[in-house]
LONUNU-812356 format. One record per residue: y, x negated, z negated of N, C-alpha, C in turn; residue number from 1. Coordinates in steps of 0.02 Angstrom, whole numbers, padded with zeros to 5 digits, always signed. Atoms other than C-alpha are relative to their C-alpha. Layout:
<atoms>
ATOM      nv      nu      nw     cav     cau     caw      cv      cu      cw  num
ATOM       Y       X       Z       Y       X       Z       Y       X       Z  NUM
...
</atoms>
This chain:
<atoms>
ATOM      nv      nu      nw     cav     cau     caw      cv      cu      cw  num
ATOM  +00044  +00062  +00039  +00418  -00413  +01454  -00026  +00017  -00062    1
ATOM  +00072  -00029  +00051  +00273  -00403  +01347  +00030  -00072  -00071    2
ATOM  +00018  +00042  +00068  +00311  -00471  +01159  -00051  -00008  -00055    3
ATOM  +00042  -00009  +00048  +00195  -00495  +01027  +00030  -00024  -00090    4
ATOM  -00027  +00010  +00066  +00255  -00486  +00842  -00035  +00021  -00075    5
ATOM  +00031  -00040  +00049  +00197  -00459  +00663  +00021  +00071  -00026    6
ATOM  -00010  -00063  +00026  +00199  -00290  +00585  +00000  +00010  -00078    7
ATOM  -00018  -00006  +00069  +00274  -00267  +00410  +00026  +00058  -00029    8
ATOM  -00033  -00072  +00024  +00357  -00093  +00418  -00081  +00056  -00004    9
ATOM  +00048  -00052  +00013  +00229  +00051  +00343  +00006  +00030  +00038   10
ATOM  -00010  -00049  -00036  +00295  +00169  +00457  -00017  -00038  +00093   11
ATOM  +00019  +00040  -00071  +00270  +00037  +00627  -00074  +00008  -00007   12
ATOM  +00077  +00022  -00002  +00080  +00025  +00575  -00034  +00064  +00020   13
ATOM  +00023  -00060  -00026  +00074  +00214  +00605  -00021  +00004  +00059   14
ATOM  -00027  -00018  -00053  +00100  +00197  +00784  -00094  -00069  +00011   15
ATOM  +00057  +00041  -00015  -00050  +00064  +00786  -00073  +00067  +00010   16
ATOM  +00062  -00039  +00004  -00166  +00204  +00765  -00003  +00053  +00064   17
ATOM  +00016  -00005  -00067  -00153  +00295  +00931  -00040  -00068  +00066   18
ATOM  +00045  +00044  -00034  -00198  +00130  +01019  -00052  -00020  -00019   19
ATOM  +00078  -00009  +00026  -00357  +00126  +00918  -00038  +00036  +00039   20
ATOM  +00053  -00060  -00045  -00397  +00294  +00975  +00000  -00010  +00073   21
ATOM  +00019  -00001  -00079  -00368  +00266  +01156  -00034  -00091  +00021   22
ATOM  +00051  +00043  -00033  -00438  +00081  +01176  -00091  -00015  -00039   23
ATOM  +00059  -00004  -00005  -00598  +00132  +01085  -00019  +00073  +00014   24
ATOM  +00027  -00047  -00013  -00607  +00300  +01141  -00030  +00052  -00083   25
ATOM  +00004  -00042  +00049  -00604  +00386  +00968  +00050  +00034  -00019   26
ATOM  -00060  -00055  +00012  -00516  +00540  +00951  +00000  +00006  -00074   27
ATOM  +00008  -00012  +00081  -00569  +00560  +00772  -00020  -00064  -00023   28
ATOM  +00002  +00041  +00034  -00517  +00417  +00674  -00032  -00034  -00060   29
ATOM  +00051  +00011  +00055  -00628  +00426  +00532  -00069  -00045  +00015   30
ATOM  +00043  +00052  -00038  -00742  +00316  +00634  +00010  -00044  -00035   31
ATOM  -00028  +00042  +00009  -00642  +00200  +00632  +00010  -00044  -00045   32
ATOM  -00022  +00025  +00068  -00580  +00189  +00454  -00095  -00020  -00023   33
ATOM  +00065  +00020  +00020  -00784  +00193  +00423  -00004  -00083  +00028   34
ATOM  +00002  +00062  -00013  -00801  +00032  +00530  +00027  -00054  -00036   35
ATOM  -00038  +00047  +00051  -00665  -00058  +00432  -00037  -00008  -00061   36
ATOM  +00037  +00000  +00068  -00748  -00021  +00265  -00061  -00026  +00015   37
ATOM  +00072  +00023  -00018  -00901  -00073  +00337  +00027  -00083  +00015   38
ATOM  -00019  +00087  -00032  -00832  -00250  +00415  +00034  -00027  -00062   39
ATOM  -00027  +00027  +00069  -00747  -00276  +00239  -00072  -00004  -00046   40
ATOM  +00033  +00026  +00033  -00894  -00263  +00164  -00051  -00056  +00027   41
ATOM  +00039  +00055  -00032  -00977  -00379  +00265  +00033  -00071  -00015   42
ATOM  -00030  +00069  +00004  -00850  -00503  +00242  +00025  -00032  -00064   43
ATOM  +00001  +00025  +00075  -00859  -00521  +00065  +00034  +00056  -00048   44
ATOM  -00028  -00041  +00040  -00786  -00361  -00002  -00054  +00046  -00029   45
ATOM  +00053  -00043  +00037  -00871  -00221  -00118  +00019  +00081  +00010   46
ATOM  +00003  -00078  -00001  -00922  -00036  -00084  -00032  +00002  -00039   47
ATOM  +00051  -00037  +00064  -00984  +00067  -00219  +00010  +00064  +00007   48
ATOM  +00010  -00050  +00003  -01043  +00218  -00235  -00025  +00047  -00072   49
ATOM  +00036  -00027  +00053  -01077  +00348  -00393  -00027  +00068  +00004   50
ATOM  +00039  -00073  -00010  -01201  +00483  -00381  -00030  +00041  -00035   51
ATOM  +00030  -00060  +00046  -01253  +00645  -00458  -00073  +00015  +00025   52
ATOM  +00048  -00012  -00033  -01424  +00644  -00409  -00006  -00047  +00069   53
ATOM  +00010  +00028  -00096  -01442  +00633  -00216  +00085  +00003  +00010   54
ATOM  -00055  +00007  -00036  -01248  +00675  -00202  +00037  -00055  -00022   55
ATOM  -00035  +00065  +00001  -01123  +00544  -00180  +00070  +00039  -00048   56
ATOM  -00058  -00030  -00001  -00975  +00597  -00296  +00048  -00033  -00010   57
ATOM  -00058  +00051  -00007  -00860  +00444  -00296  -00038  -00053  +00023   58
ATOM  +00018  +00051  -00036  -00827  +00298  -00193  +00061  -00036  -00037   59
ATOM  -00043  +00064  +00006  -00745  +00128  -00229  -00009  -00041  +00054   60
ATOM  +00015  +00048  -00058  -00705  -00001  -00095  +00059  -00053  -00023   61
ATOM  -00052  +00067  -00005  -00597  -00191  -00113  -00050  -00037  +00030   62
ATOM  -00004  +00055  -00033  -00590  -00330  -00049  +00039  -00072  -00008   63
ATOM  -00058  +00067  +00034  -00529  -00523  -00059  +00066  +00007  +00027   64
ATOM  -00066  +00018  -00035  -00359  -00540  -00051  +00035  -00065  -00024   65
ATOM  -00024  +00077  +00041  -00248  -00690  -00070  +00064  -00025  +00023   66
ATOM  -00072  +00006  -00014  -00060  -00721  -00096  +00020  -00056  -00060   67
ATOM  -00028  +00063  +00039  +00033  -00881  -00164  -00045  -00048  -00044   68
ATOM  +00051  +00068  -00005  -00109  -00987  -00165  -00059  +00040  -00057   69
ATOM  +00055  -00027  +00046  -00227  -00865  -00283  -00023  +00072  +00045   70
ATOM  +00048  -00035  -00025  -00357  -00766  -00224  -00033  +00049  -00046   71
ATOM  +00010  -00038  +00051  -00419  -00607  -00311  -00032  +00064  +00036   72
ATOM  +00030  -00055  -00024  -00515  -00424  -00281  +00046  +00037  +00007   73
ATOM  -00050  -00044  +00022  -00391  -00304  -00207  -00045  +00067  +00000   74
ATOM  +00026  -00047  -00017  -00452  -00144  -00235  +00040  +00070  +00024   75
ATOM  -00048  -00057  -00046  -00391  -00025  -00112  -00012  +00073  -00017   76
ATOM  +00015  -00061  +00012  -00484  +00130  -00146  -00039  +00025  -00053   77
ATOM  +00062  -00028  +00052  -00573  +00235  -00298  +00008  +00073  +00001   78
ATOM  +00003  -00078  -00025  -00604  +00414  -00266  -00054  +00045  -00032   79
ATOM  +00049  -00040  +00023  -00690  +00546  -00360  +00011  +00076  +00029   80
ATOM  -00010  -00069  -00040  -00737  +00724  -00265  +00029  +00057  -00069   81
ATOM  -00043  -00039  +00055  -00613  +00862  -00358  -00053  +00032  -00045   82
ATOM  +00034  -00033  +00048  -00759  +00947  -00441  -00015  -00035  -00061   83
ATOM  +00047  +00055  +00054  -00801  +00800  -00549  +00059  -00052  -00029   84
ATOM  -00043  +00023  +00025  -00629  +00734  -00577  +00014  -00024  -00073   85
ATOM  -00016  +00016  +00063  -00588  +00670  -00750  -00032  +00000  -00045   86
ATOM  +00073  +00012  +00027  -00779  +00647  -00790  -00008  -00051  -00031   87
ATOM  +00022  +00063  +00023  -00769  +00478  -00831  -00046  -00045  +00060   88
ATOM  +00029  +00038  -00053  -00844  +00432  -00658  +00044  -00054  +00009   89
ATOM  -00044  +00041  -00013  -00703  +00343  -00616  +00000  -00079  -00040   90
ATOM  +00030  +00063  +00047  -00709  +00224  -00775  -00056  -00048  +00028   91
ATOM  +00069  +00041  -00011  -00885  +00183  -00730  -00003  -00047  +00058   92
ATOM  -00008  +00002  -00061  -00847  +00149  -00543  +00052  -00079  -00022   93
ATOM  -00041  +00059  +00010  -00707  +00019  -00613  -00060  -00035  -00042   94
ATOM  +00043  +00040  +00021  -00822  -00042  -00749  -00069  -00063  +00051   95
ATOM  +00059  +00037  -00068  -00968  -00089  -00600  +00034  -00036  +00034   96
ATOM  -00034  +00034  -00040  -00813  -00166  -00502  +00030  -00050  -00034   97
ATOM  -00022  +00054  +00050  -00770  -00271  -00654  -00051  -00051  +00015   98
ATOM  +00054  +00058  +00024  -00954  -00339  -00673  -00016  -00051  +00063   99
ATOM  -00006  +00049  -00040  -00955  -00389  -00500  +00027  -00035  +00032  100
ATOM  -00059  +00059  -00033  -00812  -00464  -00472  -00006  -00070  -00037  101
ATOM  +00008  +00039  +00032  -00844  -00565  -00620  -00059  -00066  +00026  102
ATOM  +00076  +00012  -00033  -01041  -00600  -00536  +00041  -00056  +00056  103
ATOM  -00013  +00023  -00061  -00925  -00661  -00369  +00048  -00063  -00009  104
ATOM  -00039  +00055  +00021  -00815  -00785  -00457  +00086  +00036  -00002  105
ATOM  -00072  -00033  +00016  -00647  -00665  -00477  +00009  -00018  -00085  106
ATOM  -00021  +00022  +00061  -00551  -00692  -00622  +00082  +00077  -00008  107
ATOM  -00043  -00039  -00019  -00426  -00545  -00566  -00017  +00058  +00056  108
ATOM  +00017  -00082  -00047  -00427  -00366  -00488  +00055  +00014  +00013  109
ATOM  -00072  -00034  -00025  -00274  -00302  -00406  -00006  +00063  +00053  110
ATOM  +00021  -00051  -00035  -00235  -00134  -00335  +00097  +00037  -00006  111
ATOM  -00064  -00028  +00026  -00069  -00014  -00324  -00003  +00061  -00027  112
ATOM  +00012  -00084  +00024  -00039  +00147  -00407  +00086  +00028  -00011  113
ATOM  -00037  -00003  -00003  +00113  +00247  -00397  +00034  +00031  -00078  114
ATOM  -00009  +00020  +00075  +00211  +00235  -00567  +00033  +00068  -00038  115
ATOM  -00013  -00054  +00041  +00266  +00404  -00590  -00041  +00059  -00019  116
ATOM  +00046  -00033  +00021  +00112  +00482  -00616  -00047  -00028  -00075  117
ATOM  +00020  +00015  +00080  +00071  +00485  -00807  -00074  -00013  -00002  118
ATOM  +00070  -00006  +00003  -00127  +00506  -00789  -00025  -00067  +00015  119
ATOM  +00000  +00035  -00031  -00147  +00378  -00680  +00009  -00079  -00038  120
ATOM  -00005  +00062  +00046  -00045  +00236  -00774  -00022  -00003  -00060  121
ATOM  +00017  -00010  +00062  -00123  +00293  -00930  -00076  -00043  +00016  122
ATOM  +00077  +00029  -00021  -00306  +00242  -00849  +00007  -00067  +00017  123
ATOM  +00005  +00052  -00025  -00238  +00089  -00761  +00019  -00065  -00057  124
ATOM  -00024  +00064  +00039  -00134  +00003  -00911  -00037  +00016  -00076  125
ATOM  +00034  -00013  +00076  -00208  +00076  -01076  -00077  +00010  +00012  126
ATOM  +00081  -00002  +00004  -00386  +00118  -01032  -00031  -00060  +00019  127
ATOM  +00036  +00059  -00030  -00437  -00031  -00917  +00036  -00058  -00032  128
ATOM  -00022  +00068  +00022  -00309  -00156  -00989  +00035  -00027  +00074  129
ATOM  -00050  +00022  -00055  -00192  -00190  -00837  +00060  -00008  -00013  130
ATOM  -00076  +00013  -00010  -00022  -00255  -00822  +00038  +00011  +00065  131
ATOM  -00040  -00004  -00067  +00122  -00230  -00705  +00059  -00052  -00026  132
ATOM  -00067  +00029  -00006  +00272  -00327  -00661  +00018  -00009  +00065  133
ATOM  -00029  +00004  -00062  +00291  -00308  -00481  -00003  +00089  +00015  134
ATOM  -00002  -00056  -00037  +00366  -00141  -00383  +00005  -00024  +00070  135
ATOM  -00005  +00001  -00050  +00346  -00115  -00216  +00028  +00056  +00026  136
ATOM  -00040  -00061  -00035  +00479  -00021  -00114  -00031  +00042  +00043  137
ATOM  +00029  -00042  -00043  +00395  +00130  -00004  -00046  -00052  +00047  138
ATOM  +00073  +00034  -00028  +00238  +00024  +00005  -00039  +00031  +00067  139
ATOM  +00054  -00012  -00054  +00137  +00147  +00134  +00045  +00033  +00047  140
ATOM  -00025  -00046  -00050  +00288  +00215  +00214  +00015  +00089  -00020  141
ATOM  +00007  -00062  +00002  +00305  +00393  +00256  -00068  +00053  -00018  142
ATOM  +00065  -00028  +00011  +00147  +00502  +00178  +00006  +00070  -00013  143
ATOM  +00010  -00046  -00010  +00087  +00670  +00224  -00039  +00063  -00053  144
ATOM  +00053  -00045  +00043  -00033  +00720  +00092  +00013  +00037  -00071  145
ATOM  -00033  -00064  +00044  -00015  +00846  -00043  +00009  -00054  -00072  146
ATOM  -00033  +00025  +00066  +00023  +00710  -00200  +00068  -00038  +00027  147
ATOM  -00055  +00032  -00019  +00145  +00612  -00082  +00058  +00023  +00043  148
ATOM  -00055  -00026  -00050  +00239  +00739  +00051  +00048  -00001  -00050  149
ATOM  -00074  -00029  +00013  +00413  +00737  +00034  +00042  -00053  -00060  150
ATOM  -00011  +00044  +00022  +00431  +00576  -00087  -00013  -00059  +00005  151
ATOM  -00006  +00055  -00018  +00479  +00399  -00082  -00084  -00032  -00026  152
ATOM  +00072  +00018  +00031  +00290  +00298  -00102  +00035  -00072  -00013  153
ATOM  -00021  +00045  +00026  +00372  +00157  -00208  -00074  +00003  -00023  154
ATOM  +00049  +00002  +00034  +00227  +00084  -00297  +00001  -00046  -00061  155
ATOM  +00021  +00048  +00060  +00161  -00039  -00456  -00040  -00028  +00036  156
ATOM  +00083  +00062  -00005  +00044  -00190  -00435  -00025  -00005  -00066  157
ATOM  +00043  -00008  +00047  -00092  -00167  -00558  -00043  -00069  +00016  158
ATOM  +00043  +00050  -00004  -00144  -00327  -00601  -00063  +00002  -00057  159
ATOM  +00043  -00008  +00051  -00327  -00333  -00695  -00015  -00043  -00026  160
ATOM  +00033  +00073  +00025  -00365  -00494  -00778  -00053  +00012  -00033  161
ATOM  +00070  -00029  +00031  -00545  -00463  -00806  -00041  -00066  -00029  162
ATOM  +00023  +00055  +00049  -00585  -00639  -00914  +00024  +00026  -00064  163
ATOM  -00046  +00023  +00064  -00454  -00612  -01040  +00026  +00076  -00045  164
ATOM  -00051  -00089  +00018  -00378  -00439  -01136  +00044  -00022  -00059  165
ATOM  -00060  +00005  +00021  -00208  -00411  -01201  -00022  +00021  -00083  166
ATOM  -00017  -00006  +00080  -00152  -00412  -01400  +00044  +00042  +00001  167
ATOM  -00043  -00053  +00029  -00073  -00283  -01476  +00088  -00013  +00005  168
ATOM  -00090  -00003  -00018  +00137  -00258  -01436  +00030  +00049  -00054  169
ATOM  -00039  -00006  +00053  +00251  -00248  -01589  +00048  +00052  +00028  170
ATOM  -00049  -00055  -00021  +00349  -00078  -01542  +00057  +00021  -00031  171
ATOM  -00033  -00016  +00030  +00441  -00059  -01681  +00089  +00010  +00001  172
ATOM  -00064  -00003  -00038  +00609  -00103  -01615  -00001  +00008  +00058  173
ATOM  +00010  -00025  -00070  +00574  -00048  -01441  +00071  +00049  +00022  174
ATOM  -00057  -00033  -00016  +00733  +00019  -01364  -00037  +00065  +00083  175
ATOM  +00061  -00037  -00051  +00677  +00182  -01249  +00064  +00036  +00055  176
ATOM  -00039  -00005  -00073  +00768  +00221  -01064  -00032  +00059  +00019  177
ATOM  +00026  -00062  -00014  +00724  +00409  -01025  +00005  -00018  +00105  178
ATOM  -00022  +00010  -00081  +00700  +00393  -00820  +00028  +00069  +00014  179
ATOM  -00004  -00053  -00006  +00714  +00590  -00814  +00075  +00032  -00002  180
ATOM  -00047  -00028  +00009  +00888  +00602  -00860  +00067  -00046  +00057  181
ATOM  -00020  +00032  -00048  +01020  +00571  -00753  +00049  -00074  +00004  182
ATOM  -00041  +00060  +00002  +01125  +00451  -00839  -00035  -00066  -00044  183
ATOM  +00023  +00057  +00014  +00978  +00325  -00855  +00028  -00040  +00026  184
ATOM  -00006  +00058  -00046  +01036  +00212  -00731  +00061  -00054  -00049  185
ATOM  -00051  +00022  +00037  +01199  +00177  -00858  -00030  -00026  -00080  186
ATOM  +00036  -00011  +00070  +01096  +00193  -01011  -00039  -00077  +00002  187
ATOM  +00034  +00057  +00015  +00981  +00044  -00962  +00048  -00072  -00005  188
ATOM  -00043  +00049  +00003  +01138  -00080  -00933  +00027  -00005  -00085  189
ATOM  -00021  -00001  +00053  +01195  -00012  -01116  -00062  -00032  -00057  190
ATOM  +00053  +00001  +00040  +01017  -00033  -01200  -00018  -00082  +00015  191
ATOM  +00002  +00074  -00003  +00994  -00230  -01119  +00032  -00029  -00017  192
ATOM  -00067  +00056  +00024  +01151  -00304  -01180  -00035  -00029  -00062  193
ATOM  +00022  +00059  +00081  +01053  -00329  -01360  -00063  -00033  +00035  194
ATOM  +00068  +00072  -00037  +00917  -00430  -01239  -00059  +00036  -00052  195
ATOM  +00044  -00010  +00016  +00778  -00321  -01325  -00076  -00025  +00012  196
ATOM  +00014  +00035  -00017  +00626  -00397  -01338  -00077  +00068  +00015  197
ATOM  +00039  -00034  -00049  +00522  -00224  -01298  +00031  +00058  +00019  198
ATOM  -00028  -00066  -00027  +00564  -00087  -01200  -00046  +00062  +00021  199
ATOM  +00051  -00061  -00035  +00503  +00108  -01155  +00044  +00020  +00033  200
ATOM  -00024  -00049  -00053  +00518  +00202  -01007  -00029  +00045  -00013  201
ATOM  +00031  -00071  -00002  +00498  +00384  -01017  +00006  +00032  +00059  202
ATOM  +00001  -00040  -00062  +00433  +00481  -00871  -00044  +00066  -00022  203
ATOM  +00033  -00065  +00015  +00374  +00664  -00848  -00078  +00002  +00005  204
ATOM  +00069  -00010  +00012  +00198  +00703  -00924  -00021  +00028  +00074  205
ATOM  +00025  -00037  -00050  +00164  +00832  -00770  +00040  -00009  +00037  206
ATOM  -00050  -00007  -00048  +00257  +00774  -00618  +00005  +00047  +00063  207
ATOM  +00008  -00031  -00059  +00175  +00866  -00501  +00033  +00080  -00009  208
ATOM  -00039  -00063  +00013  +00239  +01041  -00595  +00092  -00010  +00019  209
ATOM  -00091  +00010  -00021  +00445  +00954  -00558  -00011  +00013  +00078  210
ATOM  -00008  -00015  -00091  +00384  +00938  -00378  -00004  +00060  +00034  211
ATOM  +00015  -00086  -00014  +00334  +01123  -00357  +00045  +00021  -00003  212
ATOM  -00045  -00032  +00019  +00473  +01180  -00445  +00071  +00005  +00020  213
ATOM  -00084  +00004  -00012  +00637  +01073  -00391  -00037  -00072  +00026  214
ATOM  +00011  +00055  -00021  +00579  +00938  -00263  +00043  -00056  +00016  215
ATOM  -00073  +00051  +00005  +00757  +00873  -00263  +00008  -00043  -00069  216
ATOM  +00015  +00031  +00047  +00733  +00823  -00424  -00044  -00061  -00020  217
ATOM  +00072  +00029  -00012  +00580  +00759  -00418  +00006  -00071  +00039  218
ATOM  -00021  +00030  -00024  +00632  +00645  -00294  +00057  -00060  -00044  219
ATOM  -00047  +00053  +00062  +00786  +00579  -00414  -00021  -00016  -00054  220
ATOM  +00026  +00017  +00037  +00676  +00556  -00535  -00049  -00077  +00004  221
ATOM  +00043  +00058  +00003  +00560  +00437  -00451  +00041  -00056  +00033  222
ATOM  -00078  +00064  -00024  +00721  +00344  -00361  +00021  -00040  -00080  223
ATOM  -00037  +00039  +00039  +00791  +00313  -00531  -00053  -00049  -00059  224
ATOM  +00060  +00068  +00054  +00607  +00226  -00637  -00006  -00021  +00062  225
ATOM  -00007  +00049  -00025  +00596  +00133  -00479  +00046  -00042  -00010  226
ATOM  -00078  +00081  +00006  +00783  +00052  -00499  -00020  -00006  -00089  227
ATOM  +00001  +00018  +00061  +00745  +00053  -00687  -00052  -00050  -00002  228
ATOM  +00048  +00049  +00012  +00569  -00041  -00686  +00040  -00061  +00055  229
ATOM  -00020  +00063  -00064  +00642  -00161  -00521  +00059  -00028  -00063  230
ATOM  -00047  +00040  +00031  +00793  -00200  -00643  -00029  -00032  -00079  231
ATOM  +00027  +00036  +00050  +00670  -00228  -00795  -00060  -00071  +00015  232
ATOM  +00042  +00053  -00028  +00549  -00334  -00691  +00044  -00068  +00014  233
ATOM  -00063  +00062  -00024  +00707  -00448  -00625  +00025  -00036  -00078  234
ATOM  -00029  +00041  +00076  +00747  -00476  -00826  -00074  -00042  -00057  235
ATOM  +00063  +00041  +00012  +00552  -00539  -00834  -00029  +00044  -00053  236
ATOM  +00031  -00031  +00035  +00495  -00378  -00938  -00074  +00023  +00044  237
ATOM  +00080  -00021  -00030  +00312  -00342  -00901  -00025  +00063  -00030  238
ATOM  +00048  -00065  +00012  +00206  -00175  -00913  -00043  -00025  -00041  239
ATOM  +00056  +00030  +00029  +00097  -00210  -01036  -00049  +00049  -00040  240
ATOM  +00027  -00066  +00036  +00054  -00028  -01126  +00030  +00061  +00044  241
ATOM  -00014  -00083  -00041  +00062  +00151  -01075  -00024  +00050  -00075  242
ATOM  +00010  -00059  +00055  +00084  +00301  -01216  +00002  +00072  +00040  243
ATOM  -00005  -00067  -00027  +00028  +00464  -01141  +00020  +00053  -00045  244
ATOM  -00012  -00055  +00044  +00115  +00611  -01238  +00015  +00054  +00045  245
ATOM  -00010  -00058  -00032  +00138  +00782  -01175  +00078  +00006  -00001  246
ATOM  -00057  -00021  -00025  +00310  +00835  -01097  +00039  -00072  +00026  247
ATOM  -00005  +00050  -00024  +00343  +00643  -01083  -00040  -00064  -00027  248
ATOM  +00036  +00059  +00016  +00250  +00486  -01067  +00039  -00057  -00010  249
ATOM  -00043  +00076  +00000  +00298  +00297  -01092  -00033  -00065  +00013  250
ATOM  +00009  +00072  -00035  +00284  +00134  -01013  +00016  -00028  -00067  251
ATOM  -00034  +00059  +00054  +00298  -00014  -01144  +00010  -00063  +00061  252
ATOM  -00027  +00069  -00043  +00380  -00168  -01063  +00015  -00060  -00061  253
ATOM  +00008  +00052  +00049  +00367  -00335  -01154  +00032  -00056  +00043  254
ATOM  -00009  +00067  -00035  +00439  -00500  -01113  -00062  -00042  -00013  255
ATOM  +00030  +00045  -00012  +00301  -00582  -01176  -00072  +00011  +00037  256
ATOM  +00062  -00022  -00047  +00157  -00581  -01024  -00071  -00013  -00053  257
ATOM  +00065  +00023  +00025  -00019  -00557  -01086  -00028  +00044  +00059  258
ATOM  +00031  +00040  +00041  -00157  -00571  -01057  +00028  -00092  +00007  259
ATOM  -00021  +00090  -00006  -00113  -00794  -01066  -00013  +00021  +00066  260
ATOM  +00038  +00026  -00051  -00223  -00795  -00902  +00068  +00006  +00050  261
ATOM  -00064  -00033  -00009  -00066  -00695  -00840  +00042  -00046  +00024  262
ATOM  -00090  +00035  +00010  +00083  -00804  -00884  +00010  -00055  +00055  263
ATOM  -00028  +00030  -00049  +00084  -00935  -00755  -00003  +00010  +00053  264
ATOM  +00000  -00034  -00076  +00070  -00845  -00595  +00005  +00075  +00001  265
ATOM  +00017  -00081  -00032  +00130  -00667  -00525  -00009  -00033  +00088  266
ATOM  +00025  +00017  -00073  +00038  -00689  -00350  +00047  +00053  +00045  267
ATOM  -00018  -00064  -00032  +00133  -00520  -00305  +00081  +00007  +00011  268
ATOM  -00076  -00001  -00020  +00323  -00569  -00299  +00008  -00003  +00067  269
</atoms>
């Protein structure tokens, strides 16, 4: 008996790919990916590229999103070729995206990122000024690329409220929880007993090195971080800043939601 149902499991989505390949006679699914991006562009999305002379060295694409009555621009990919990474191109692409979004009536750009990657967190939270208060477990399901193979694909949702800015947060009385420590799960309950206004969560500065040396430990740290952030989000804390430091970097979470535009609604619950 034939049945039709909505797919929510990211690993089940993988089974769609052979059907696409068979239905359209596409042994190389890169062609289907190109067509999908082009359709998103035509139907209200943005596809942008950075060029060094005539060579394309960076790309970004985004499309309209809608959740809980809120329309926003969902930024799915921003990527730079390996030889040009950390050269400022990614930031320039995001500035271009912000300008386009403002011109097209958006006040919010959102995307997901891996919370264990300190450089991405610093870029998203500190440099661009995004916030985060939503963790999605296993967002992409099983992945096999060099950055994600073997670890859970839990993701934070970045909210970039582009018409407003965050104010500085007072962290003098902040308590700190270290996701690298095995007892951090018990530590969070002790630290939260005093209901602090500000909490810092420490993560390894170089997670890739831990993955290379001890994959089991890497998985344990990633799972602990997700548990800590999920607990803090449930207690109405919000990631508002990020401190990049050698050895360990720190998420800064506050009960004061900033910017003000974000305070009335979290579309990603």
